[in-house]
C-alpha positions as CSV (number, residue, x, y, z in Angstrom):
1,M,-9.7,11.8,-2.3
2,L,-9.3,11.8,1.1
3,R,-7.9,9.2,3.4
4,H,-6.6,8.4,6.6
5,H,-4.2,6.4,8.2
6,V,-3.7,5.8,12.3
7,Q,-0.4,5.3,13.3
8,K,0.7,4.1,16.6
9,S,4.1,3.6,16.4
10,A,6.7,6.6,17.0
11,A,9.3,4.8,15.7
12,D,7.7,3.9,12.4
13,A,5.8,7.8,12.0
14,K,9.8,8.9,11.8
15,R,10.9,6.0,9.5
16,Y,8.1,6.4,7.1
17,Y,8.9,10.3,6.8
18,A,12.1,9.6,6.1
19,A,12.4,6.8,3.9
20,A,13.6,7.8,0.7
21,D,12.8,11.2,1.6
22,Y,9.2,10.1,0.2
23,Y,7.4,13.2,1.7
24,A,10.1,15.9,0.9
25,A,11.5,14.4,-2.5
26,G,9.6,16.4,-5.6
27,S,8.1,18.4,-3.3
28,V,6.9,22.1,-4.3
29,L,6.0,23.4,-1.0
30,R,8.2,23.2,1.9
31,P,7.2,20.5,4.7
32,A,5.5,22.9,7.4
33,F,3.8,22.8,11.0
34,G,0.5,24.1,10.8
35,G,-3.1,24.6,13.5
36,L,-3.2,26.8,16.5
37,T,-1.8,24.0,18.6
38,A,1.9,24.5,16.6
39,E,1.5,28.5,17.2
40,R,1.1,27.8,21.2
41,L,4.3,25.8,21.0
42,G,6.3,28.2,18.6
43,V,6.4,25.6,15.5
44,T,4.5,27.3,12.8
45,G,5.8,27.6,9.3
46,P,8.8,25.3,7.7
47,A,9.5,22.4,9.7
48,S,12.6,20.4,10.6
49,K,12.6,17.3,10.6
50,E,13.6,17.2,14.6
51,H,10.9,18.8,15.8
52,F,8.8,16.6,14.0
53,D,10.8,13.7,15.9
54,R,10.3,15.3,19.1
55,L,6.5,15.1,18.6
56,C,6.3,11.5,17.9
57,D,7.8,10.8,21.0
58,N,5.3,13.3,22.7
59,L,8.4,15.6,23.6
60,H,7.8,19.7,23.6
61,P,9.5,20.4,19.5
62,L,11.6,23.0,21.3
63,T,12.4,22.3,25.1
64,G,12.4,18.3,24.1
65,E,10.4,18.2,27.7
66,K,7.7,15.8,27.7
67,L,4.2,17.2,26.2
68,T,1.1,15.0,27.5
69,V,0.7,13.4,30.9
70,R,-0.1,10.2,29.6
71,Q,2.5,7.9,28.0
72,R,1.5,4.5,27.1
73,A,3.5,2.2,25.0
74,D,0.5,1.8,22.2
75,R,-0.5,5.5,22.3
76,V,-1.8,6.8,18.7
77,V,1.1,9.4,17.6
78,G,-1.0,10.8,14.7
79,V,-3.1,10.2,12.2
80,D,-2.0,10.6,8.5
81,F,-4.3,12.6,6.3
82,T,-3.9,12.2,2.4
83,F,-5.4,14.8,0.4
84,D,-5.8,14.3,-3.1
85,G,-8.1,15.4,-6.5
86,P,-9.4,13.2,-9.0
87,K,-6.8,12.1,-11.5
88,S,-7.9,14.5,-14.7
89,F,-6.6,17.0,-12.0
90,G,-3.4,15.1,-11.4
91,V,-3.0,15.0,-15.5
92,L,-3.7,18.9,-15.8
93,A,-1.2,20.1,-13.4
94,A,1.3,18.2,-15.2
95,L,0.3,19.1,-18.5
96,T,0.3,22.5,-17.8
97,D,3.0,22.6,-14.9
98,D,0.7,25.6,-14.0
99,A,1.9,26.6,-10.3
100,R,-1.6,28.0,-9.6
101,L,-2.8,24.5,-9.2
102,T,-0.7,23.6,-6.6
103,Q,-1.4,26.4,-4.8
104,A,-5.2,25.5,-5.2
105,L,-4.9,21.9,-3.6
106,H,-2.9,23.5,-1.0
107,D,-5.1,26.0,0.0
108,A,-8.0,23.9,-0.3
109,T,-6.7,21.4,2.1
110,V,-5.7,24.2,4.2
111,E,-9.1,25.8,4.9
112,T,-10.3,22.3,5.4
113,L,-7.7,21.2,8.1
114,A,-9.2,24.8,9.7
115,E,-12.5,23.3,9.7
116,M,-11.6,19.8,11.2
117,E,-10.0,21.9,13.4
118,R,-12.5,23.6,15.1
119,H,-14.1,20.3,16.2
120,V,-10.9,18.6,17.6
121,S,-11.9,17.7,21.2
122,T,-9.9,16.3,24.0
123,R,-11.1,13.4,27.1
124,V,-12.6,14.7,30.2
125,R,-11.2,12.4,33.2
126,V,-13.4,13.6,36.3
127,N,-14.1,10.7,39.2
128,G,-13.0,7.9,37.1
129,K,-15.3,8.6,34.1
130,T,-13.7,8.5,30.7
131,D,-16.6,9.2,28.7
132,E,-17.0,13.0,28.2
133,N,-15.3,15.1,25.4
134,R,-14.1,18.7,25.8
135,T,-14.0,20.6,22.2
136,T,-10.9,22.4,22.5
137,G,-10.9,23.8,18.5
138,N,-7.0,23.8,18.2
139,M,-4.4,21.1,16.6
140,L,-1.1,20.4,15.3
141,Y,-0.7,19.0,11.7
142,Y,2.6,18.5,9.7
143,L,1.7,19.5,5.9
144,V,4.0,17.8,3.2
145,A,3.3,17.9,-0.4
146,H,4.6,15.4,-3.3
147,G,3.8,15.2,-6.8
148,E,3.5,11.4,-7.7
149,S,1.9,8.2,-6.6
150,R,4.1,4.7,-5.1
151,P,5.9,3.4,-8.1
152,V,4.5,0.5,-10.2
153,D,7.1,-1.9,-11.8
154,G,9.5,1.2,-10.7
155,V,7.5,4.0,-12.6
156,P,5.5,6.6,-10.6
157,D,2.2,8.3,-12.2
158,M,1.4,11.8,-11.8
159,N,-0.6,12.0,-8.4
160,P,-0.1,15.9,-7.2
161,H,-1.2,15.3,-3.0
162,L,-0.4,16.4,0.8
163,H,0.0,14.8,3.3
164,A,-1.3,16.4,6.7
165,F,-0.1,14.4,9.9
166,L,-2.3,15.1,12.8
167,L,0.0,14.8,16.0
168,N,-1.9,13.4,18.8
169,V,-1.9,16.5,21.2
170,T,-4.2,19.4,21.8
171,W,-4.2,22.2,24.5
172,D,-7.3,21.8,26.9
173,E,-8.0,25.5,28.1
174,T,-10.0,24.6,30.6
175,E,-7.2,22.4,32.3
176,K,-4.5,25.1,31.0
177,R,-2.4,21.9,29.6
178,Y,-1.6,19.6,26.6
179,K,-3.3,16.5,26.1
180,A,-4.2,14.2,23.8
181,A,-6.4,15.1,21.1
182,N,-9.2,13.1,20.2
183,L,-9.4,12.7,16.4
184,V,-12.1,9.8,16.1
185,D,-14.7,12.4,15.6
186,V,-12.6,13.4,13.2
187,M,-12.1,10.4,11.3
188,R,-15.9,9.9,12.0
189,D,-16.9,12.7,9.7
190,M,-14.3,11.7,6.4
191,T,-17.5,11.7,4.4
192,Y,-18.4,15.6,4.6
193,Y,-14.6,16.8,4.9
194,Q,-13.8,15.0,2.0
195,S,-16.7,16.3,-0.2
196,A,-16.0,19.8,1.2
197,F,-12.3,19.3,0.4
198,H,-13.2,18.3,-3.4
199,Q,-16.1,21.3,-3.4
200,R,-13.2,24.1,-2.5
201,L,-10.7,22.3,-5.0
202,A,-13.5,22.8,-8.2
203,T,-14.2,26.2,-7.1
204,K,-10.8,27.3,-7.0
205,L,-10.1,25.8,-10.0
206,E,-13.1,27.5,-11.9
207,A,-12.0,30.8,-10.9
208,L,-8.8,30.1,-11.9
209,G,-10.5,29.2,-15.6
210,Y,-10.7,25.7,-15.7
211,E,-14.1,24.1,-16.4
212,V,-14.8,21.1,-14.2
213,E,-17.8,18.7,-14.2
214,R,-19.1,18.2,-10.3
215,K,-20.2,14.3,-9.8
216,G,-21.9,13.8,-6.5
217,N,-19.3,14.6,-4.1
218,C,-16.2,14.4,-6.4
219,F,-15.4,16.5,-9.6
220,E,-13.7,16.1,-13.1
221,V,-11.7,18.2,-15.4
222,L,-13.4,18.8,-19.0
223,G,-11.5,18.2,-21.6
224,I,-9.4,14.9,-19.9
225,P,-10.2,11.7,-21.4
226,K,-10.9,8.7,-19.3
227,S,-8.5,7.0,-21.9
228,V,-5.8,9.3,-20.3
229,T,-6.7,9.2,-16.9
230,D,-6.9,5.7,-16.9
231,K,-3.5,5.2,-18.2
232,F,-1.6,7.6,-15.4
233,S,-4.2,5.1,-12.6
234,R,-1.8,2.1,-12.6
235,R,-1.5,2.0,-9.0
236,T,-5.3,2.4,-8.1
237,Q,-6.1,-0.6,-11.2
238,L,-3.1,-2.5,-8.8
239,I,-5.0,-2.0,-5.7
240,E,-8.7,-2.4,-7.2
241,A,-7.7,-5.8,-8.6
242,E,-5.6,-6.9,-5.3
243,A,-9.0,-5.9,-3.4
244,K,-11.0,-8.1,-5.9
245,K,-9.2,-11.2,-5.6
246,Q,-9.4,-11.0,-1.9
247,G,-13.0,-10.6,-1.8
């Protein structure tokens, strides 16, 4: 799956990432910054919480200077994209402890983010008009890995996934300055990116020797019974039951 959540509070973003060390606990891969904007800012690679907190506050991660011109109280801090495979993938990863599966998930995510990045744009404000966008082709994301779902009755299920928090900043080469990123188009094309991510992950699993069965825009790992995936999908079942109750 590929899901997203728009974050409009810097305080909430910083608190969410720090709460119970949710993103760092159990991570196989260290949190890292990625994207061409990260390269320009000088923070590509292993990330520090201090740099992340500054970026949430719209500050340069290294110097602490204001990053983009506009600093509205209700500005979008970023968008959290969650990348995970089907439950059969999570079960396979837990049963085999095959580190190559974690790497495959990571690589499929990064490749999909690179595709997203090519379509990132920024709003052009000319003569009072704000209805034009200019493609910048660069973005900054904070990538973190986690191995479990949120607990149900105090016990989590296996669910290897990555969070890519896309910070609301991009470099406008025409205006020679950092500006807010227009991530609306990226979110609009979520169905496509989800399909592309799953196809990449499925192809990588096949290259490792695992058999998969493609099902529409997703896939399942062969040999993992549905009874097993259902057993470890308690949070999904809880959400679906609540959704049905709410209509």
